N, C-alpha and C positions, 0 to 999 in steps of 0.2 A: 255638228252643232257646237257652238262655242258660247258658254255662259259668260256674260260680262257684267261687271259692276261699273257703271260709268263714273262713279265717284272715285274709283281706284284703278283706272285704266293704266296709270303709270306703273302699277305692280303686276300687270298682266302680259308684259312684253314676251316672255318665253312661250306662253301658251298661244298668244296671238300669232307669233312668227311660226311656231310649229304647225298650227292649224293651216296657215296660209301655204306653207311648204308642202304639206300633205295634199291640200286642195289642188295646188299647181301640179304636183307630180301625178295625181290620179285623175285630173280633169273634173274634179268635184266642185260643188259650190258650197259656200259656208253660210250658215244661219247663225247670226249673233242673237242670243237670247238675253233679255234683261227682264227683271221682275221688279215691279213697283207697286205702290199702294195709291189709292185715290187722294191721299193727303199730300199737301204741298211739301216738296223736299228740295234739296240742293240741286237735283238734276231735273227739276221741273215742277212748276206750280200745279199742273194738271197732268193726268195720264196722257193726254194728247201731246202736250209739250215734251214729256219724257219720250214718247214714241218717236216724235220728230228728231230728237237728239240721238236716239238709238239708230234711226234710219240714216241720219247724217254720218254717224260713226261707221256704220256698215258700208256706206258708199265710199267713204274715205279709205277704209281698210282695203276694199276691193280695188280701188284705183292705185293705192300704194303697192299692193302685191300682185296686181294683174290677175285677180281671180273674181269669179262671180260671187256676189254676196247678197244677202237680204237680212232683214231684221224681224224679230218676233218679240214684241213687248207683251209681257204677261201682267195682268192686273190681279193683285191679291190683297185682301183686306189686312193681313198681318204677315208681311214679308219675313220678319224675323222667325216666326213660328212655322210658316208654311213654305219656305224657300225650297226645301228638298222636294216636296210634293209638286210644287209649281214647275220645277225643272224636269221632273219625271214626266209630267203631263206634256211639257214642251217637246220632249223626245218623240212622243207619239204624234203630237200635233204637226211637227215639221217633217216627220218621216225620216229622222236622222238614222244613220247606220253607224255613226261613231260620234262620241262626245269627247272633245278636247278641252280640258279645263285646268286652270292653275290651282295649286294648293300650296299651303305652307309646309315647312318641315314639321313633322309630327312632334308634339310635346306632351307633357303630362296631362294637360286638360283633354287631349284627344281620347284618353281612356274613359273619361266621364261623358264628354260630348263629342261624338265623332264629327269629323270634318264633312263638309258638303260633298267634296269629291269622293270621300270614302263611302258615304251614303249612296251616292249615285252609282259608284262601281259595284256596290253590293246589291242594288235593287233594280238597276236599269236592265232592259231586255236587249240592249246593244252594248258594244264594247265601249269602254271608257278609258281614255288615256289621261292620266294625271301627270301634269308637268309641274315639278317642284320649282317654286320661285326662290 
């Protein structure tokens, strides 16, 4: 499973390429997970439009890296507050055995608000590989 923020794909290259290399090496498939709300946003005016963009992204990544891919769009009323919970649900929903996700280099604010990657690594029932961007 690879969590993606379609608005910041340009900052996810390390995790995307790492996940693709792992999938290729082990004959695994990748599930790209995105979380959105029902409100219009820069990545889609409706949840269906967002889902289509995520599916297009997954197909393009699969073709680019020669691996099997799929997309899982999660709908959440408050993405900012519930992102960690939504990602943990997605792990179970897609049956992932590994999460590969990008994270920033830790800074002082991480002592107050832990990163999403740190939260997943602490609470997921599967292995989580954090790739620093």
